[in-house]
C-alpha positions as CSV (number, residue, x, y, z in Angstrom):
1,M,75.3,51.9,-24.3
2,A,74.5,54.0,-21.2
3,S,77.3,55.9,-19.5
4,P,78.1,54.9,-15.9
5,P,77.0,57.4,-13.2
6,R,79.6,60.1,-12.6
7,S,80.5,60.8,-9.0
8,D,82.5,63.9,-10.0
9,I,79.5,65.9,-10.9
10,P,78.4,68.0,-8.0
11,G,74.8,68.0,-7.0
12,S,72.4,70.8,-7.6
13,F,68.8,71.5,-7.1
14,R,66.1,74.0,-8.1
15,F,62.5,74.6,-7.2
16,D,59.8,75.2,-9.8
17,F,56.1,76.0,-9.2
18,D,53.0,75.4,-11.2
19,E,50.7,78.2,-10.3
20,V,47.5,76.7,-11.8
21,N,47.8,73.3,-10.1
22,R,49.6,74.8,-7.1
23,I,52.4,72.2,-7.2
24,L,55.9,72.8,-5.8
25,L,58.5,70.8,-7.8
26,L,62.0,70.1,-6.5
27,R,64.4,68.9,-9.3
28,L,67.6,67.3,-8.2
29,E,70.7,66.7,-10.4
30,G,74.1,65.2,-10.1
31,R,75.4,63.9,-6.8
32,M,73.0,64.0,-3.9
33,T,74.8,64.5,-0.5
34,E,73.7,65.0,3.1
35,E,75.0,68.6,2.9
36,M,72.9,69.3,-0.1
37,L,69.9,67.7,1.7
38,R,70.3,70.2,4.6
39,E,70.3,73.1,2.1
40,I,67.3,71.8,0.3
41,Y,65.3,71.6,3.6
42,M,66.2,75.3,4.4
43,V,65.4,76.6,0.9
44,G,62.4,74.4,0.6
45,K,60.8,75.8,3.8
46,T,61.0,79.3,2.3
47,H,59.5,78.2,-1.0
48,W,56.7,76.2,0.7
49,T,55.7,79.2,2.8
50,A,55.9,81.6,-0.1
51,T,53.8,79.4,-2.5
52,M,51.5,77.5,-0.1
53,P,51.2,74.6,-2.6
54,N,48.5,71.9,-2.6
55,A,51.1,69.2,-3.4
56,A,54.8,68.7,-4.0
57,I,57.0,66.5,-6.2
58,V,60.6,65.6,-5.6
59,D,62.2,64.6,-9.0
60,C,65.3,62.5,-8.6
61,S,65.4,61.5,-12.3
62,S,68.7,63.4,-12.9
63,V,70.5,62.2,-9.8
64,T,73.7,60.4,-10.7
65,Q,74.8,59.3,-7.2
66,T,73.3,59.3,-3.7
67,T,75.6,59.4,-0.8
68,I,72.9,59.8,1.9
69,S,73.0,57.1,4.5
70,S,70.0,55.1,5.5
71,D,70.5,56.4,9.1
72,R,70.1,60.0,7.8
73,I,66.9,59.0,5.9
74,R,65.5,57.4,9.1
75,E,66.4,60.6,11.1
76,L,64.7,62.9,8.5
77,A,61.6,60.7,8.4
78,R,61.2,61.0,12.1
79,T,61.3,64.8,12.2
80,K,58.1,66.7,12.7
81,P,56.8,68.2,9.5
82,M,56.1,72.0,9.2
83,Q,52.5,72.6,10.2
84,E,51.8,74.2,6.8
85,T,52.7,70.9,5.1
86,V,50.6,68.6,7.1
87,G,48.2,66.5,5.0
88,R,49.5,67.8,1.7
89,P,50.3,65.0,-0.8
90,R,53.9,64.6,-1.9
91,V,55.3,62.4,-4.6
92,I,58.9,61.2,-5.0
93,V,60.1,60.3,-8.5
94,A,62.8,57.7,-8.0
95,P,63.7,55.9,-11.2
96,T,66.6,53.8,-9.9
97,T,66.4,50.8,-7.6
98,H,68.6,52.5,-5.0
99,Q,66.7,55.8,-5.1
100,Y,63.4,53.9,-5.0
101,G,64.5,51.9,-1.9
102,L,65.6,54.9,0.0
103,A,62.4,56.8,-0.8
104,R,60.3,53.8,0.2
105,M,62.2,53.6,3.5
106,F,61.4,57.2,4.1
107,Q,57.8,56.6,3.2
108,L,57.4,53.7,5.6
109,I,59.0,55.5,8.5
110,T,57.5,59.0,8.2
111,S,54.3,60.0,10.0
112,E,50.9,59.9,8.5
113,E,51.0,63.7,8.7
114,R,53.4,63.6,5.8
115,P,51.8,61.4,3.1
116,F,54.2,60.3,0.4
117,T,53.9,58.3,-2.8
118,V,56.9,56.9,-4.5
119,V,56.9,56.4,-8.3
120,H,59.4,55.7,-11.1
121,T,58.5,58.5,-13.6
122,M,57.3,62.1,-13.7
123,D,54.3,61.0,-15.7
124,E,53.3,58.6,-12.8
125,A,53.8,61.5,-10.3
126,L,51.5,63.8,-12.3
127,G,49.0,61.0,-12.6
128,E,49.0,60.5,-8.8
129,L,48.2,64.2,-8.4
130,G,45.6,64.1,-11.2
131,V,47.4,66.7,-13.3
132,R,47.4,66.5,-17.1
133,S,49.2,69.7,-18.3
134,P,51.5,71.2,-15.7
135,H,53.3,74.4,-16.4
136,F,56.3,74.7,-14.0
137,E,58.2,78.0,-13.7
138,P,61.5,78.3,-11.9
139,L,61.4,80.0,-8.4
140,Q,64.1,82.5,-7.5
């Protein structure tokens, strides 16, 4: 029997990079909050600029709880993307119904400059990007 999600586990995140395929990967764990989201955006800009990836994946597979409001999702979707990211494909791995719904809302609202695909598994994400054997290394 599966354990229920634990809201007492604080959220964390890390960025990994696949140098060969030039993919930036954001892995999220635990409880996802709006405060954490703000920090991810700041750190993410630095990593994006440093690596100049061809694509990005946001992996929500280890998220146990999401406390981000749909209003905040709409607000983020309407922000202007960094010029360096325009036209680069992004994939969100959202295995739960709630995560998938929030990711799809973001996808439908965001501009065409920020193309997103929403999938349920990491294998599907890699398939969307045409990658067979990624080798992700943690970024500092």
